[in-house]
C-alpha positions in Angstrom: -14.9 16.5 5.1 -14.2 13.1 6.7 -10.8 12.6 8.3 -9.9 10.2 5.3 -10.7 12.6 2.7 -8.6 15.2 4.6 -5.8 12.7 4.8 -5.9 12.1 1.0 -6.1 15.8 0.3 -3.1 16.7 2.6 -1.0 13.8 1.2 -1.5 15.0 -2.4 -1.1 18.6 -1.6 2.2 17.9 0.4 3.5 15.6 -2.4 2.7 17.8 -5.4 2.7 21.2 -3.7 -0.8 22.2 -5.1 -3.9 23.3 -3.5 -6.6 20.9 -4.5 -9.5 23.4 -3.7 -8.0 25.8 -6.3 -10.0 26.3 -9.4 -6.7 26.6 -11.3 -6.7 24.6 -14.7 -3.0 24.1 -15.1 -1.7 20.7 -15.8 -0.4 20.1 -12.3 -3.6 20.9 -10.8 -5.7 18.8 -13.0 -3.3 15.8 -12.5 -3.5 16.3 -8.8 -7.3 16.2 -8.9 -7.2 13.1 -11.0 -5.0 11.5 -8.4 -7.4 12.6 -5.7 -10.5 11.0 -7.5 -8.7 7.9 -8.1 -7.4 7.5 -4.5 -10.9 8.4 -3.1 -12.4 5.8 -5.3 -10.1 3.1 -3.8 -10.1 4.2 -0.4 -13.1 6.2 0.3 -15.8 5.6 -2.3 -18.4 8.3 -2.7 -20.9 9.1 -5.4 -19.4 11.2 -8.1 -21.6 14.3 -7.0 -20.2 14.1 -3.4 -16.5 13.5 -4.6 -16.8 16.7 -6.9 -18.4 18.7 -4.1 -15.6 17.5 -1.7 -13.1 19.8 -3.5 -15.4 22.4 -4.9 -16.0 21.0 -8.4 -19.4 21.9 -9.6 -20.1 18.9 -11.7 -19.8 15.1 -11.3 -19.0 15.0 -15.2 -15.7 16.5 -14.2 -14.9 13.6 -12.1 -16.1 11.1 -14.7 -13.9 12.8 -17.3 -10.9 12.7 -14.9 -11.4 9.1 -14.2 -11.8 8.0 -17.7 -9.5 10.4 -19.6 -7.2 12.3 -17.5 -6.0 9.7 -14.9 -4.8 7.0 -17.5 -2.9 10.0 -19.5 -1.4 11.3 -16.3 0.0 7.8 -15.6 2.1 8.0 -18.6 4.1 10.8 -16.8 6.7 9.2 -14.5 6.7 12.1 -11.9 3.0 11.9 -11.5 2.8 8.1 -11.7 5.4 7.9 -8.8 3.6 10.5 -6.7 0.3 8.5 -7.1 2.0 5.3 -6.3 3.8 6.9 -3.2 0.6 8.3 -1.8 -1.3 5.0 -2.5 1.4 3.1 -0.8 1.2 5.4 2.3 -2.6 5.0 2.4 -2.2 1.2 2.2 0.1 1.3 5.1 3.0 -0.8 3.3 4.9 -1.1 0.1 3.5 -1.8 -3.4 2.8 -5.5 -4.0 5.2 -6.9 -6.6 2.3 -8.1 -8.6 0.9 -4.7 -8.9 4.3 -3.2 -9.7 4.7 -5.7 -12.5 1.1 -5.1 -13.8 1.9 -1.3 -13.9 5.3 -1.9 -15.5 3.6 -4.1 -18.2 1.2 -1.3 -19.0 3.9 1.1 -19.3 5.8 -1.2 -21.8 2.6 -1.7 -23.7 2.1 2.2 -24.0 5.8 2.8 -25.0 5.5 0.1 -27.7 2.3 2.0 -29.2 4.1 5.2 -29.1 7.1 3.6 -30.9 4.8 2.4 -33.6 3.0 5.7 -33.9 6.3 7.4 -34.4 7.5 5.0 -37.0 4.3 5.7 -39.0 4.9 9.4 -38.7 8.4 9.1 -39.9 7.3 6.8 -42.7 4.8 9.4 -43.8 7.2 12.2 -43.7 8.4 13.5 -47.1 12.0 12.8 -47.8 14.2 15.5 -48.8 17.8 15.7 -49.8 
């Protein structure tokens, strides 16, 4: 494993208190691996097979699913989103650019609006009892 991959691995493990090499399927491990794949894509791009092998995952499909499904979902959780941003900030060697922060916040507002709309529909479709 390269020094950069070790650094990313250690930062995630220190921040989230999980072992990325564990085959555990609990949410905190799945989200930690999603952060790992995303940060590796940004700071140390590898083919998906190599990225999977770097932490003992058997299939590149797991990496693709994590990128496309798990990571966006994980970013809806403030704790994991902040952990990701903190680690990314450390790897960039500085603070998050205001433009990037604004974009992230705009995405969060959009997701919250969609959730409010969804909940309104659920509420409207609930039977009313007295």
